[in-house]
SEVEXZA-355599 format. One record per residue (C-alpha): residue in one letter; residue number from 1; x, y, z. Coordinates in nm, 4 decimals. Example, Ala and Ser with C-alpha at 12.3 -4.5 7.8 and 13.67 -1.06 7.14 Angstrom:
SITE  aa    i         x         y         z
SITE   A    1    1.2300   -0.4500    0.7800
SITE   S    2    1.3670   -0.1060    0.7140
% end
This chain:
SITE  aa    i         x         y         z
SITE   M    1    1.8500   -1.3094    0.7070
SITE   R    2    1.4512   -1.3539    0.5582
SITE   L    3    1.2788   -1.0233    0.4275
SITE   V    4    0.9421   -1.0330    0.4835
SITE   T    5    0.7569   -0.7060    0.3572
SITE   R    6    0.4229   -0.6280    0.1273
SITE   G    7    0.4367   -0.5865   -0.2395
SITE   D    8    0.4807   -0.2192   -0.3132
SITE   L    9    0.6434    0.0769   -0.3658
SITE   D   10    0.6923    0.0983    0.0108
SITE   G   11    0.8335   -0.2759    0.0453
SITE   L   12    1.0164   -0.2158   -0.2499
SITE   T   13    1.1953    0.0695   -0.1556
SITE   S   14    1.2879   -0.0974    0.2286
SITE   A   15    1.3828   -0.4402    0.0183
SITE   V   16    1.6382   -0.2572   -0.1970
SITE   I   17    1.7813   -0.0631    0.1513
SITE   I   18    1.7505   -0.3582    0.3509
SITE   S   19    1.9410   -0.6004    0.0809
SITE   A   20    2.2358   -0.3768    0.0618
SITE   V   21    2.2870   -0.4209    0.3771
SITE   E   22    2.2244   -0.7242    0.5613
SITE   K   23    2.2729   -1.0684    0.3814
SITE   I   24    1.9249   -1.1763    0.2854
SITE   D   25    1.9328   -1.4968    0.1374
SITE   A   26    1.5448   -1.4951    0.1095
SITE   L   27    1.2299   -1.2293    0.0248
SITE   L   28    0.8746   -1.3187    0.1566
SITE   L   29    0.5882   -1.1020    0.0321
SITE   V   30    0.2371   -1.1067    0.2354
SITE   H   31    0.0083   -0.9038    0.3314
SITE   P   32   -0.0639   -0.7096    0.6787
SITE   Q   33   -0.3159   -0.9123    0.7828
SITE   D   34   -0.1422   -1.2304    0.7835
SITE   I   35    0.0975   -1.0724    1.0487
SITE   T   36   -0.1660   -0.9227    1.2498
SITE   D   37   -0.3605   -1.3089    1.2289
SITE   K   38   -0.0653   -1.4827    1.2584
SITE   R   39   -0.0683   -1.7373    0.9540
SITE   I   40    0.2654   -1.6596    0.8853
SITE   E   41    0.5611   -1.8111    1.1165
SITE   I   42    0.7775   -1.5672    1.2485
SITE   T   43    1.1304   -1.6499    1.4110
SITE   G   44    1.4351   -1.3909    1.4750
SITE   Q   45    1.5503   -1.4114    1.1892
SITE   D   46    1.3226   -1.1993    1.0420
SITE   I   47    1.3382   -0.8750    0.9716
SITE   L   48    0.9686   -0.7485    0.9148
SITE   A   49    0.9370   -0.4167    0.6902
SITE   N   50    0.6140   -0.2220    0.6090
SITE   L   51    0.4322   -0.4709    0.8359
SITE   P   52    0.2432   -0.4654    1.1487
SITE   Y   53    0.4601   -0.5947    1.4550
SITE   H   54    0.4942   -0.9589    1.4981
SITE   P   55    0.6914   -1.0817    1.8688
SITE   K   56    0.9407   -1.2874    1.7636
SITE   C   57    1.0719   -1.1132    1.4657
SITE   G   58    1.4434   -1.0270    1.4809
SITE   M   59    1.4041   -0.6274    1.3498
SITE   W   60    1.0934   -0.4420    1.2482
SITE   F   61    1.0755   -0.1677    1.0725
SITE   D   62    0.7157    0.0232    1.0451
SITE   H   63    0.5254    0.3550    0.9819
SITE   H   64    0.1111    0.2995    1.0580
SITE   L   65   -0.0777    0.3578    1.3281
SITE   L   66   -0.0687    0.2033    1.6281
SITE   T   67   -0.4020    0.0950    1.7661
SITE   D   68   -0.5241   -0.1237    2.0824
SITE   S   69   -0.5264   -0.4041    1.7618
SITE   N   70   -0.2172   -0.3774    1.7199
SITE   E   71    0.0739   -0.6067    1.9407
SITE   K   72    0.3175   -0.3791    2.0639
SITE   A   73    0.7044   -0.4063    2.0689
SITE   P   74    0.9209   -0.3755    2.3599
SITE   S   75    1.1200   -0.0513    2.4639
SITE   G   76    1.4387   -0.1284    2.3359
SITE   F   77    1.3454   -0.3354    1.9925
SITE   K   78    1.6011   -0.3672    1.7313
SITE   G   79    1.5034   -0.1863    1.4057
SITE   R   80    1.2711    0.1702    1.4308
SITE   Y   81    0.9178    0.2473    1.4681
SITE   A   82    0.7177    0.5903    1.3878
SITE   V   83    0.4616    0.7471    1.1772
SITE   A   84    0.6146    0.8646    0.8802
SITE   P   85    0.5324    0.9292    0.5238
SITE   S   86    0.6555    0.5858    0.4503
SITE   A   87    0.8224    0.2308    0.6001
SITE   A   88    1.1162    0.3116    0.3806
SITE   R   89    1.1918    0.6318    0.5195
SITE   L   90    1.2541    0.4663    0.8291
SITE   V   91    1.4290    0.2636    0.7017
SITE   Y   92    1.6587    0.4681    0.4798
SITE   D   93    1.7437    0.6716    0.8273
SITE   Y   94    1.8041    0.3953    1.0035
SITE   Y   95    2.0630    0.2633    0.7863
SITE   L   96    2.1998    0.6011    0.6807
SITE   E   97    2.3874    0.6216    1.0083
SITE   K   98    2.5951    0.2931    0.9308
SITE   D   99    2.6125    0.3316    0.5343
SITE   P  100    2.6338    0.7128    0.4038
SITE   S  101    2.6710    0.4787    0.0750
SITE   L  102    2.3214    0.4782    0.0494
SITE   K  103    2.1966    0.8669    0.0082
SITE   R  104    2.2914    0.7082   -0.3775
SITE   Y  105    1.8606    0.5941   -0.2797
SITE   E  106    1.7927    0.9702   -0.1325
SITE   K  107    1.5338    1.0472   -0.4929
SITE   L  108    1.3700    0.6946   -0.4850
SITE   V  109    1.3157    0.7504   -0.0790
SITE   A  110    1.1305    1.0680   -0.1585
SITE   E  111    0.9649    0.9279   -0.4031
SITE   T  112    0.8637    0.7019   -0.2235
SITE   D  113    0.7305    0.9235    0.0538
SITE   R  114    0.4911    1.0813   -0.1621
SITE   L  115    0.3732    0.7876   -0.3626
SITE   D  116    0.2519    0.5997    0.0112
SITE   S  117    0.1500    0.9343    0.1585
SITE   A  118   -0.0259    1.0030   -0.1473
SITE   Q  119    0.1448    1.3744   -0.1621
SITE   L  120    0.0805    1.3512   -0.5212
SITE   N  121   -0.0652    1.6563   -0.7689
SITE   R  122   -0.3145    1.5698   -1.0751
SITE   D  123   -0.0272    1.5042   -1.3399
SITE   D  124    0.0803    1.2169   -1.1136
SITE   V  125   -0.2047    1.0756   -1.1295
SITE   T  126   -0.3519    1.0966   -1.5346
SITE   E  127    0.0048    1.1103   -1.6627
SITE   P  128    0.2436    0.9334   -1.4285
SITE   A  129    0.5918    0.9250   -1.4603
SITE   D  130    0.9036    0.8040   -1.3038
SITE   Y  131    0.9016    0.6642   -0.8905
SITE   I  132    0.5555    0.7291   -0.8866
SITE   L  133    0.4895    0.5276   -1.2383
SITE   L  134    0.6754    0.2673   -1.1770
SITE   G  135    0.5118    0.2226   -0.7897
SITE   Y  136    0.1806    0.1876   -0.9841
SITE   T  137    0.3030   -0.1140   -1.1856
SITE   I  138    0.3522   -0.3105   -0.8108
SITE   D  139    0.0719   -0.2342   -0.6384
SITE   N  140   -0.1399   -0.4829   -0.6093
SITE   R  141   -0.4760   -0.2394   -0.6384
SITE   T  142   -0.3942   -0.1625   -0.9944
SITE   V  143   -0.4973   -0.5461   -1.0774
SITE   L  144   -0.2031   -0.6197   -1.3413
SITE   G  145   -0.1775   -0.9493   -1.1726
SITE   G  146    0.1297   -1.1819   -1.0136
SITE   F  147    0.4245   -0.9274   -0.8333
SITE   Q  148    0.6356   -1.2163   -0.6798
SITE   D  149    0.9047   -1.2777   -0.9645
SITE   Y  150    0.8245   -0.8861   -1.0503
SITE   F  151    0.8828   -0.7292   -0.7003
SITE   R  152    1.2541   -0.9620   -0.7336
SITE   Q  153    1.3443   -0.8205   -1.0741
SITE   L  154    1.3574   -0.4568   -0.9469
SITE   M  155    1.5262   -0.5302   -0.6401
SITE   D  156    1.7815   -0.6438   -0.8598
SITE   C  157    1.7894   -0.3695   -1.1276
SITE   F  158    1.7908   -0.0573   -0.8307
SITE   K  159    2.1406   -0.2369   -0.7102
SITE   T  160    2.2651   -0.1032   -1.0781
SITE   M  161    1.9782    0.0920   -1.2536
SITE   T  162    1.8785    0.4545   -1.2550
SITE   I  163    1.4839    0.4840   -1.2721
SITE   D  164    1.4809    0.5562   -1.6701
SITE   E  165    1.6639    0.2479   -1.7018
SITE   V  166    1.4171    0.0511   -1.5045
SITE   L  167    1.1599    0.1268   -1.6529
SITE   A  168    1.2585    0.0817   -1.9986
SITE   Q  169    1.3052   -0.2534   -1.8915
SITE   P  170    1.0835   -0.5510   -2.1148
SITE   F  171    0.9083   -0.6608   -1.8055
SITE   V  172    0.8136   -0.2988   -1.6832
SITE   Q  173    0.7159   -0.1675   -2.0066
SITE   T  174    0.4558   -0.4590   -2.0167
SITE   R  175    0.2808   -0.3692   -1.7432
SITE   V  176    0.2975   -0.0206   -1.7941
SITE   G  177    0.1698   -0.0886   -2.1391
SITE   K  178   -0.1549   -0.2834   -1.9997
SITE   M  179   -0.2059   -0.0383   -1.7551
SITE   R  180   -0.2396    0.2867   -2.0293
SITE   T  181   -0.4275    0.0371   -2.2417
SITE   E  182   -0.6824   -0.0423   -1.9741
SITE   E  183   -0.7118    0.2969   -1.8582
SITE   E  184   -1.0278    0.4147   -2.0756
SITE   A  185   -1.2548    0.1112   -1.9247
SITE   F  186   -1.1259    0.0783   -1.6078
SITE   Q  187   -1.2663    0.4507   -1.5623
SITE   T  188   -1.5740    0.3286   -1.7126
SITE   M  189   -1.5896    0.0755   -1.5168
SITE   L  190   -1.5063    0.3080   -1.1563
SITE   G  191   -1.8524    0.4824   -1.2765
SITE   L  192   -2.0826    0.1865   -1.3786
SITE   N  193   -2.0026    0.0998   -1.0210
SITE   S  194   -1.9684    0.4118   -0.8003
SITE   R  195   -2.1767    0.6597   -0.6410
SITE   L  196   -2.1362    0.9736   -0.4319
SITE   E  197   -2.2654    0.9994   -0.0457
SITE   K  198   -2.2960    1.2619    0.0755
SITE   N  199   -1.8559    1.3323    0.0941
SITE   V  200   -1.8501    0.9733    0.0413
SITE   I  201   -1.7329    0.8375   -0.2789
SITE   I  202   -1.8793    0.4360   -0.2802
SITE   T  203   -1.7163    0.1686   -0.5631
SITE   D  204   -1.8590   -0.1708   -0.5070
SITE   L  205   -1.6617   -0.3739   -0.7326
SITE   R  206   -1.7926   -0.7281   -0.6165
SITE   K  207   -2.0237   -0.7888   -0.8660
SITE   V  208   -1.6855   -0.7032   -1.1785
SITE   D  209   -1.5896   -1.0186   -1.2710
SITE   L  210   -1.2715   -0.8819   -1.4737
SITE   I  211   -1.1645   -0.5783   -1.3054
SITE   P  212   -0.9131   -0.3916   -1.5663
SITE   A  213   -0.5767   -0.2122   -1.4496
SITE   G  214   -0.6219    0.0631   -1.3365
SITE   N  215   -0.4963    0.3960   -1.1038
SITE   R  216   -0.6883    0.3770   -0.7818
SITE   F  217   -0.6400    0.7551   -0.7861
SITE   L  218   -0.8328    0.8464   -1.0631
SITE   I  219   -1.1441    0.7968   -0.8508
SITE   Y  220   -1.0862    1.1088   -0.7480
SITE   T  221   -1.0995    1.3029   -1.0300
SITE   M  222   -1.3905    1.1809   -1.1456
SITE   F  223   -1.6048    1.2238   -0.7815
SITE   P  224   -1.3996    1.6366   -0.7075
SITE   E  225   -1.7065    1.6390   -0.4438
SITE   G  226   -1.5859    1.3989   -0.2678
SITE   N  227   -1.3079    1.4022    0.0268
SITE   V  228   -1.2917    0.9550    0.1366
SITE   S  229   -1.3569    0.6907   -0.1311
SITE   L  230   -1.4722    0.3279    0.0106
SITE   R  231   -1.4190    0.0322   -0.2447
SITE   I  232   -1.5597   -0.3018   -0.1313
SITE   H  233   -1.3842   -0.6782   -0.3046
SITE   W  234   -1.4085   -0.9697   -0.3216
SITE   G  235   -1.0662   -1.1512   -0.1512
SITE   P  236   -0.9505   -1.4513   -0.2399
SITE   Q  237   -1.2045   -1.7383   -0.3300
SITE   K  238   -1.4217   -1.5133   -0.2719
SITE   K  239   -1.4320   -1.5548    0.1258
SITE   Y  240   -1.4434   -1.2804    0.2959
SITE   S  241   -1.4748   -0.9041    0.1314
SITE   I  242   -1.2108   -0.6190    0.1734
SITE   A  243   -1.2703   -0.2856    0.2369
SITE   A  244   -1.0062   -0.0252    0.1604
SITE   V  245   -1.1026    0.3785    0.2539
SITE   G  246   -0.8752    0.6485    0.1744
SITE   H  247   -0.8981    1.0151    0.2311
SITE   S  248   -0.9636    1.2244   -0.1265
SITE   I  249   -0.5844    1.3445   -0.2580
SITE   F  250   -0.7260    1.6063   -0.3908
SITE   N  251   -1.0387    1.6871   -0.1760
SITE   R  252   -0.8203    1.6806    0.2049
SITE   T  253   -1.1392    1.7962    0.3873
SITE   C  254   -1.1866    1.4122    0.5914
SITE   K  255   -1.1462    1.4347    0.9182
SITE   T  256   -1.1887    1.0184    1.0416
SITE   S  257   -0.8500    0.8742    1.1129
SITE   V  258   -0.9286    0.5812    0.8659
SITE   G  259   -0.6628    0.3706    1.0508
SITE   E  260   -0.8126    0.4115    1.3583
SITE   L  261   -1.1515    0.3287    1.1967
SITE   M  262   -1.0268   -0.0179    1.0127
SITE   S  263   -0.8621   -0.0967    1.3362
SITE   R  264   -1.2293   -0.1753    1.4728
SITE   Y  265   -1.2731   -0.4420    1.2511
SITE   G  266   -0.9608   -0.5975    1.2811
SITE   G  267   -0.7842   -0.3910    1.0010
SITE   G  268   -0.5326   -0.0597    1.0316
SITE   G  269   -0.3898    0.2255    0.8210
SITE   H  270   -0.2093    0.4967    0.8088
SITE   R  271   -0.4515    0.8450    0.8973
SITE   G  272   -0.5598    0.8860    0.5068
SITE   A  273   -0.5730    0.5286    0.4739
SITE   G  274   -0.6433    0.1331    0.5338
SITE   T  275   -0.8303   -0.1560    0.4870
SITE   C  276   -0.9944   -0.4428    0.7626
SITE   I  277   -1.2089   -0.7114    0.5654
SITE   L  278   -1.5104   -0.7915    0.5662
SITE   P  279   -1.6289   -1.1339    0.7107
SITE   V  280   -1.9741   -1.2536    0.5331
SITE   D  281   -2.1907   -1.2633    0.7562
SITE   R  282   -2.1039   -0.9338    0.8520
SITE   T  283   -1.9938   -0.7635    0.5466
SITE   E  284   -2.3431   -0.5719    0.4595
SITE   E  285   -2.3446   -0.4069    0.8133
SITE   T  286   -2.0246   -0.3275    0.8191
SITE   I  287   -2.0229   -0.1541    0.4895
SITE   A  288   -2.3050    0.0403    0.6462
SITE   E  289   -2.1456    0.1234    0.9562
SITE   I  290   -1.7956    0.2012    0.7786
SITE   I  291   -2.0503    0.4698    0.5669
SITE   A  292   -2.2271    0.6577    0.8392
SITE   E  293   -1.9048    0.7112    1.0040
SITE   L  294   -1.7184    0.8633    0.7301
SITE   K  295   -2.0297    1.0798    0.6454
SITE   K  296   -2.0204    1.1604    1.0179
SITE   N  297   -1.7172    1.2861    1.0789
SITE   G  298   -1.7253    1.4266    0.7185
% end
């Protein structure tokens, strides 16, 4: 079977558990919009994890909000769906019933829950360690470059290694080192390209040619008065822009359901975080609408 997931810690943890039980002979990392827009051919031999439902898939695991723009799985589908801290939690609970030996991944799943639902403390942001640190190295929003091979290497590591052993691997240390080396430049870039409008922290990176590597949650330490962030950056080849919205992890007063808001523009996500694609001809208009909605529910 082929496993189709996304390249973040939630996708990685899901992949580690699924591949420990199912015979996975191929892996494909995709963006959720690829599934929503049906740009990827999916068959009954595919397991989808941490991605929207596709009617042709063989199994499906996801935890994001279902909105009117989503395909809905029929009753009795194979897999599991629920609003949960992570997709990995659903994968873990589903397979643990069949294979109690998966209990060895309990800590990995718990820390994936924390990162994916942003239940983090200040030290997790400014001095990350263990699973949270590893999660940042595989998050494409950290801007560390290609992660396809990196993802596969980590999958292999978690078959036999502890988190300390994984973090000690040279290929992991390279990414950790880059993130730490560029952190000061990353914060400077955020300061130059961000502003606070009422409760909304707006970061527009479309004029930044080279984005340093850095932890996306640092923005909330720089603008503690804000309770929600909007980050705008280019998509591939600048064919469109991407809007990423997230509740502050320190000032938890935002009332907007981000996933529902993003679904109005063809995207999606959780209650506290989500993304959507901004077509070039409607980018500024859409940004203004999103900001207005975030201010209204501030």
